[in-house]
Backbone as CSV, one residue per row, in Angstrom:
resi,resn,N_x,N_y,N_z,CA_x,CA_y,CA_z,C_x,C_y,C_z
1,MET,2.867,11.991,11.886,1.634,11.345,11.364,1.094,12.525,10.680
2,HIS,0.488,12.224,9.300,-0.271,13.148,8.771,-1.631,12.878,8.341
3,VAL,-1.936,11.713,8.034,-3.238,11.099,7.677,-3.481,9.737,8.333
4,GLN,-4.365,9.917,9.558,-4.527,8.739,10.334,-5.132,7.649,9.638
5,ALA,-6.148,7.751,8.713,-6.624,6.640,7.808,-5.642,5.827,7.044
6,LEU,-4.647,6.495,6.713,-3.592,5.895,5.922,-2.385,5.328,6.737
7,GLN,-1.943,6.101,7.625,-0.606,5.822,8.250,-0.734,4.925,9.456
8,PHE,-1.837,4.776,10.086,-2.058,3.841,11.199,-2.118,2.470,10.396
9,PRO,-2.896,2.269,9.598,-2.809,1.000,9.075,-1.551,0.515,8.249
10,LEU,-0.884,1.690,7.505,0.360,1.580,6.730,1.444,2.566,7.349
11,PRO,2.262,2.431,8.442,3.024,3.320,8.888,4.104,3.774,7.953
12,SER,4.359,2.798,6.949,5.459,3.141,5.962,4.998,4.081,5.089
13,ALA,3.794,4.522,4.789,3.372,5.531,3.937,3.961,6.862,4.236
14,THR,4.561,7.623,3.090,5.241,8.769,3.357,4.757,9.832,2.432
15,PHE,5.124,11.069,2.609,4.757,12.193,1.822,5.969,12.953,1.391
16,GLU,5.842,13.581,0.242,6.856,14.293,-0.274,7.471,15.425,0.596
17,THR,6.452,16.041,1.429,6.872,17.097,2.053,7.897,16.738,3.456
18,GLU,7.730,15.526,3.646,8.610,15.183,4.887,10.122,15.306,4.392
19,SER,10.902,15.799,5.288,12.436,16.135,5.086,13.189,14.697,4.771
20,SER,12.812,13.659,5.380,13.431,12.511,5.143,12.432,11.359,5.284
21,SER,11.789,10.784,4.214,10.644,9.919,4.237,11.110,8.597,4.744
22,MET,12.333,8.106,4.566,12.883,6.929,5.247,12.949,7.007,6.600
23,LYS,13.418,8.131,7.244,13.555,8.222,8.664,12.000,8.410,9.183
24,SER,11.264,9.063,8.706,9.989,9.517,9.066,9.177,8.115,9.116
25,ALA,9.300,7.297,8.302,8.467,6.042,8.190,9.002,5.080,9.376
26,GLN,10.505,5.010,9.575,11.058,4.235,10.677,10.470,4.774,12.097
27,GLN,10.510,6.112,12.148,10.237,6.726,13.444,8.632,6.436,13.690
28,ARG,7.753,6.619,12.834,6.355,6.217,12.946,6.193,4.732,13.501
29,GLN,7.016,3.910,12.819,6.836,2.481,13.172,7.392,2.201,14.587
30,THR,8.435,2.810,14.821,8.991,2.745,16.373,7.982,3.210,17.392
31,VAL,7.485,4.435,17.005,6.457,5.153,18.040,5.388,4.233,18.062
32,PHE,4.673,3.885,16.994,3.453,3.056,16.947,3.759,1.802,17.705
33,ALA,4.644,1.087,17.478,5.017,-0.272,18.149,5.087,0.067,19.608
34,ASP,5.723,1.097,20.015,5.813,1.393,21.611,4.643,1.690,22.124
35,VAL,3.818,2.558,21.548,2.354,2.908,22.044,1.656,1.593,22.172
36,ALA,1.685,0.882,21.135,0.674,-0.432,21.091,1.160,-1.353,22.148
37,SER,2.442,-1.473,22.191,2.920,-2.522,23.187,2.794,-2.191,24.652
38,HIS,2.679,-0.885,24.885,2.631,-0.342,26.217,1.192,-0.094,26.603
39,GLY,0.134,-0.121,25.782,-1.231,-0.094,26.142,-1.714,1.238,26.622
40,TYR,-0.913,2.300,26.488,-1.150,3.566,26.972,-1.874,4.533,26.016
41,ALA,-2.529,5.289,26.582,-3.215,6.436,25.697,-2.264,7.258,24.849
42,ALA,-2.526,7.600,23.759,-1.822,8.375,22.890,-2.463,9.562,22.290
43,ALA,-1.981,10.841,22.355,-2.455,11.966,21.492,-1.741,12.198,20.259
44,ALA,-2.434,12.450,19.344,-1.879,12.525,17.907,-2.682,13.522,16.950
45,HIS,-2.249,13.571,15.965,-2.941,14.373,14.889,-4.121,13.533,14.383
46,VAL,-5.196,13.363,15.162,-6.178,12.602,14.819,-7.681,13.328,15.040
47,ALA,-8.671,12.754,14.476,-9.894,13.427,14.842,-10.282,13.300,16.234
48,PHE,-11.271,14.114,16.693,-11.746,14.219,17.867,-12.162,12.831,18.407
49,PRO,-11.853,12.315,19.564,-11.207,13.245,20.683,-9.732,13.302,20.707
50,GLY,-9.073,12.707,19.767,-7.632,12.849,19.671,-6.873,12.146,20.624
51,ILE,-7.408,11.319,21.684,-6.714,10.459,22.474,-7.210,9.000,22.474
52,GLY,-6.468,8.105,22.373,-6.916,6.652,22.264,-5.833,5.727,22.561
53,ARG,-5.886,4.587,21.876,-4.863,3.356,22.042,-4.721,2.977,20.469
54,LEU,-3.506,2.215,20.343,-3.217,1.677,19.007,-3.390,0.163,19.324
55,ARG,-3.888,-0.428,18.417,-3.881,-2.052,18.377,-3.200,-2.476,17.397
56,PRO,-2.354,-3.689,17.417,-1.735,-4.104,16.372,-2.764,-4.727,15.407
57,ASP,-2.665,-4.475,14.114,-3.725,-4.884,13.103,-2.982,-5.277,11.954
58,GLY,-2.726,-6.511,11.580,-1.938,-6.966,10.384,-0.493,-6.410,10.508
59,ASP,-0.043,-5.557,9.358,1.240,-5.143,9.386,1.270,-3.687,9.921
60,GLY,0.006,-3.217,10.296,-0.133,-1.705,10.771,-0.830,-1.754,12.152
61,TYR,-1.676,-0.779,12.360,-2.481,-0.514,13.590,-3.829,-0.067,13.335
62,SER,-4.580,-0.317,14.325,-5.944,0.285,14.575,-5.907,1.329,15.499
63,TRP,-6.648,2.308,15.276,-6.723,3.522,16.348,-8.315,3.186,16.930
64,VAL,-8.025,3.296,18.258,-9.261,3.093,19.168,-9.350,4.188,20.218
65,PRO,-10.224,5.215,19.626,-10.527,6.419,20.346,-10.943,6.130,21.778
66,VAL,-10.717,6.991,22.675,-11.388,7.022,24.110,-12.743,7.351,23.817
67,SER,-13.575,7.120,24.729,-15.234,7.638,24.630,-14.983,9.200,25.207
68,HIS,-15.799,9.919,24.466,-15.608,11.286,24.900,-17.040,11.609,25.310
69,ILE,-17.951,10.402,25.959,-19.077,10.790,26.679,-18.671,10.648,28.001
70,PHE,-18.809,11.705,28.829,-18.425,11.738,30.261,-19.210,10.952,31.213
71,GLY,-18.779,10.284,32.029,-19.552,9.482,32.936,-19.761,8.221,32.616
72,LYS,-19.349,7.727,31.487,-19.722,6.434,30.912,-18.462,5.604,30.698
């Protein structure tokens, strides 16, 4: 994943720098679906805190970061 604000809601979005745009989009969809269905935390190239969960949202996903406030 390159841009969380674009590719979580639209996993099929690709970039010219990817070696295989079609395979990259398919892999993102597979991984995002797996993470969302199992409900486990996922680390990715996202803003701090970089750990959270994916929630199905229309044709894509919403990123729900974990709280970075300790003890809450």
